[in-house]
MARDO-257021 format. One record per residue (C-alpha): x, y, z; residue number from 1; chain. Coordinates in nm, 3 decimals, padded with zeros to 5 digits. Example, Ala and Ser with C-alpha at 12.3 -4.5 7.8 and 13.67 -1.06 7.14 Angstrom:
2
xx; yy; zz; k; c
01.230; -00.450; 00.780; 1; A
01.367; -00.106; 00.714; 2; A
This chain:
230
xx; yy; zz; k; c
00.727; 00.103; -00.705; 1; A
00.813; -00.174; -00.944; 2; A
01.089; -00.423; -00.887; 3; A
01.239; -00.717; -01.065; 4; A
01.366; -01.040; -00.911; 5; A
01.705; -01.166; -01.023; 6; A
01.929; -01.446; -00.910; 7; A
02.245; -01.337; -00.734; 8; A
02.523; -01.393; -00.986; 9; A
02.793; -01.180; -00.829; 10; A
02.954; -01.191; -00.487; 11; A
02.807; -00.980; -00.213; 12; A
02.757; -00.990; 00.159; 13; A
02.401; -00.955; 00.281; 14; A
02.333; -00.701; 00.551; 15; A
02.001; -00.858; 00.639; 16; A
01.962; -00.974; 00.998; 17; A
01.612; -01.111; 01.055; 18; A
01.487; -01.126; 01.412; 19; A
01.323; -01.464; 01.353; 20; A
01.601; -01.716; 01.286; 21; A
01.564; -02.066; 01.134; 22; A
01.373; -02.283; 01.377; 23; A
01.247; -02.636; 01.425; 24; A
00.962; -02.515; 01.649; 25; A
00.675; -02.332; 01.482; 26; A
00.402; -02.101; 01.611; 27; A
00.052; -02.050; 01.474; 28; A
-00.023; -01.701; 01.342; 29; A
-00.319; -01.576; 01.545; 30; A
-00.402; -01.310; 01.284; 31; A
-00.384; -01.518; 00.968; 32; A
-00.743; -01.642; 00.981; 33; A
-00.874; -01.288; 01.025; 34; A
-00.661; -01.156; 00.739; 35; A
-00.784; -01.422; 00.498; 36; A
-01.147; -01.358; 00.598; 37; A
-01.091; -00.985; 00.562; 38; A
-01.059; -01.028; 00.186; 39; A
-01.424; -01.135; 00.174; 40; A
-01.567; -00.932; 00.464; 41; A
-01.361; -00.615; 00.506; 42; A
-01.388; -00.393; 00.810; 43; A
-01.254; -00.598; 01.101; 44; A
-00.893; -00.497; 01.055; 45; A
-00.713; -00.177; 00.969; 46; A
-00.359; -00.133; 00.851; 47; A
-00.147; 00.103; 00.641; 48; A
00.160; -00.060; 00.489; 49; A
00.381; 00.067; 00.209; 50; A
00.491; -00.215; -00.020; 51; A
00.689; -00.255; -00.340; 52; A
00.624; -00.490; -00.630; 53; A
00.247; -00.450; -00.634; 54; A
00.099; -00.588; -00.841; 55; A
00.388; -00.834; -00.871; 56; A
00.562; -00.866; -01.205; 57; A
00.606; -01.189; -01.395; 58; A
00.980; -01.158; -01.333; 59; A
00.892; -01.196; -00.965; 60; A
00.603; -01.442; -00.971; 61; A
00.752; -01.676; -01.234; 62; A
01.051; -01.790; -01.026; 63; A
00.827; -01.804; -00.718; 64; A
00.585; -02.042; -00.887; 65; A
00.872; -02.274; -00.973; 66; A
01.025; -02.281; -00.625; 67; A
00.677; -02.308; -00.471; 68; A
00.639; -02.655; -00.624; 69; A
00.945; -02.764; -00.423; 70; A
00.849; -02.574; -00.110; 71; A
00.515; -02.752; -00.094; 72; A
00.695; -03.085; -00.045; 73; A
00.863; -02.996; 00.284; 74; A
00.563; -03.067; 00.509; 75; A
00.372; -03.392; 00.540; 76; A
00.031; -03.419; 00.373; 77; A
-00.177; -03.348; 00.684; 78; A
-00.024; -03.001; 00.719; 79; A
-00.174; -02.895; 00.386; 80; A
-00.526; -02.999; 00.483; 81; A
-00.774; -02.731; 00.589; 82; A
-00.834; -02.759; 00.961; 83; A
-01.089; -02.628; 01.210; 84; A
-01.001; -02.263; 01.156; 85; A
-01.046; -02.297; 00.778; 86; A
-00.673; -02.285; 00.712; 87; A
-00.399; -02.541; 00.657; 88; A
-00.117; -02.554; 00.910; 89; A
00.126; -02.462; 00.631; 90; A
-00.020; -02.164; 00.444; 91; A
00.186; -02.059; 00.142; 92; A
00.123; -01.713; 00.000; 93; A
-00.042; -01.706; -00.345; 94; A
00.186; -01.562; -00.613; 95; A
-00.025; -01.249; -00.653; 96; A
00.028; -01.150; -00.289; 97; A
00.409; -01.169; -00.292; 98; A
00.556; -00.830; -00.206; 99; A
00.838; -00.641; -00.032; 100; A
00.746; -00.428; 00.268; 101; A
00.909; -00.086; 00.265; 102; A
00.754; 00.049; 00.585; 103; A
00.449; 00.000; 00.806; 104; A
00.256; 00.298; 00.935; 105; A
00.029; 00.069; 01.132; 106; A
00.030; -00.314; 01.121; 107; A
-00.285; -00.484; 00.997; 108; A
-00.335; -00.656; 01.331; 109; A
-00.342; -00.335; 01.535; 110; A
-00.676; -00.219; 01.677; 111; A
-00.872; 00.004; 01.443; 112; A
-00.771; 00.362; 01.522; 113; A
-01.036; 00.608; 01.635; 114; A
-00.920; 00.877; 01.391; 115; A
-00.914; 00.646; 01.089; 116; A
-00.981; 00.912; 00.823; 117; A
-00.745; 01.167; 00.977; 118; A
-00.478; 00.902; 01.019; 119; A
-00.512; 00.782; 00.659; 120; A
-00.483; 01.139; 00.530; 121; A
-00.171; 01.194; 00.739; 122; A
-00.011; 00.880; 00.595; 123; A
-00.097; 00.989; 00.242; 124; A
00.051; 01.331; 00.313; 125; A
00.376; 01.171; 00.431; 126; A
00.397; 00.966; 00.114; 127; A
00.307; 01.252; -00.120; 128; A
00.584; 01.461; 00.033; 129; A
00.823; 01.166; -00.002; 130; A
00.732; 01.111; -00.367; 131; A
00.771; 01.481; -00.443; 132; A
01.128; 01.502; -00.318; 133; A
01.404; 01.539; -00.573; 134; A
01.600; 01.257; -00.413; 135; A
01.311; 01.008; -00.429; 136; A
01.415; 00.719; -00.661; 137; A
01.229; 00.736; -00.991; 138; A
01.353; 00.421; -01.163; 139; A
01.266; 00.055; -01.105; 140; A
01.499; -00.115; -00.860; 141; A
01.640; -00.466; -00.866; 142; A
01.658; -00.720; -00.588; 143; A
01.862; -01.038; -00.588; 144; A
01.792; -01.343; -00.380; 145; A
02.027; -01.383; -00.087; 146; A
01.871; -01.677; 00.093; 147; A
01.547; -01.816; 00.229; 148; A
01.458; -01.939; 00.573; 149; A
01.175; -02.082; 00.779; 150; A
01.164; -01.935; 01.127; 151; A
00.928; -02.002; 01.414; 152; A
00.662; -01.766; 01.278; 153; A
00.710; -01.746; 00.901; 154; A
00.902; -01.845; 00.592; 155; A
01.076; -01.559; 00.413; 156; A
01.293; -01.480; 00.114; 157; A
01.576; -01.243; 00.203; 158; A
01.687; -01.004; -00.070; 159; A
01.992; -00.799; -00.157; 160; A
01.942; -00.454; -00.308; 161; A
02.294; -00.357; -00.401; 162; A
02.208; -00.015; -00.548; 163; A
02.066; 00.096; -00.212; 164; A
01.733; 00.215; -00.351; 165; A
01.522; 00.055; -00.080; 166; A
01.739; 00.196; 00.199; 167; A
01.712; 00.539; 00.036; 168; A
01.332; 00.519; 00.015; 169; A
01.309; 00.410; 00.378; 170; A
01.530; 00.699; 00.487; 171; A
01.321; 00.956; 00.300; 172; A
00.993; 00.818; 00.435; 173; A
01.130; 00.820; 00.788; 174; A
01.239; 01.184; 00.751; 175; A
00.901; 01.294; 00.618; 176; A
00.719; 01.093; 00.883; 177; A
00.929; 01.252; 01.159; 178; A
00.860; 01.597; 01.014; 179; A
00.484; 01.535; 01.011; 180; A
00.497; 01.384; 01.359; 181; A
00.664; 01.696; 01.497; 182; A
00.386; 01.911; 01.348; 183; A
00.094; 01.690; 01.451; 184; A
00.165; 01.369; 01.640; 185; A
-00.206; 01.317; 01.715; 186; A
-00.289; 01.283; 01.345; 187; A
-00.039; 00.996; 01.331; 188; A
-00.198; 00.840; 01.636; 189; A
00.124; 00.897; 01.837; 190; A
00.266; 00.591; 01.664; 191; A
00.622; 00.527; 01.550; 192; A
00.685; 00.432; 01.189; 193; A
00.792; 00.068; 01.161; 194; A
01.079; 00.024; 00.917; 195; A
01.205; -00.334; 00.873; 196; A
01.574; -00.399; 00.931; 197; A
01.567; -00.649; 00.644; 198; A
01.453; -00.668; 00.282; 199; A
01.220; -00.964; 00.261; 200; A
00.911; -01.126; 00.116; 201; A
00.703; -01.359; 00.330; 202; A
00.594; -01.680; 00.157; 203; A
00.476; -01.897; 00.448; 204; A
00.278; -01.858; 00.767; 205; A
00.125; -02.112; 01.000; 206; A
-00.252; -02.147; 01.034; 207; A
-00.185; -02.385; 01.321; 208; A
00.120; -02.565; 01.456; 209; A
00.237; -02.815; 01.188; 210; A
00.248; -03.183; 01.278; 211; A
00.558; -03.250; 01.066; 212; A
00.873; -03.275; 01.276; 213; A
01.063; -02.946; 01.263; 214; A
01.399; -03.110; 01.198; 215; A
01.254; -03.292; 00.897; 216; A
01.101; -02.967; 00.772; 217; A
01.437; -02.791; 00.783; 218; A
01.615; -03.084; 00.613; 219; A
01.362; -03.086; 00.330; 220; A
01.367; -02.707; 00.307; 221; A
01.746; -02.697; 00.276; 222; A
01.729; -02.952; -00.001; 223; A
01.450; -02.767; -00.181; 224; A
01.633; -02.433; -00.171; 225; A
01.995; -02.544; -00.216; 226; A
02.013; -02.398; -00.569; 227; A
01.804; -02.089; -00.494; 228; A
02.083; -01.831; -00.512; 229; A
02.251; -01.974; -00.821; 230; A
């Protein structure tokens, strides 16, 4: 599902309401170290997440690379140094990992399910039925930057999708998931589908609690992103 990033050039009210609001107190991500290691030694974690913009287009990664240069000035130098858990306190996502989550069947940090193969097949079946529907969007969709924020657990870009494509995809997937669940809840591990209430891309997580004062971080962040939506 391709997407293109655009700057918001027309008025619009965002409907995004993230649970994690801007904060001056930050929390280390207990799963981040495992996720990074998983790229080299797979098998410890299991997750099924439907994402858009993968692999990310230049229209998405280009603007990110530019703003990333500013974002990497908001913490003091020690928070970019690799610490005891082999991660910096401020871990910024590489450009090639930037994405938009559409829905999560099972988060990557959940315990590995016992019926892994059956579960994976059930998820694929849900998606194949979604893709096959006449009302499934066939064209690329556009997102426009609404704002960015650093909360207690992560830094995120919040997007507007004025044509409603993402909401439509989420609705279809939810309907097909519910239909499959009614037929065979065990195959789906008796789990609920997780559909975000926002349209976002994560760009920052914390390998450990940063030493930089949170108020200073937010001041620098506001300055670095003041022209983001222009």
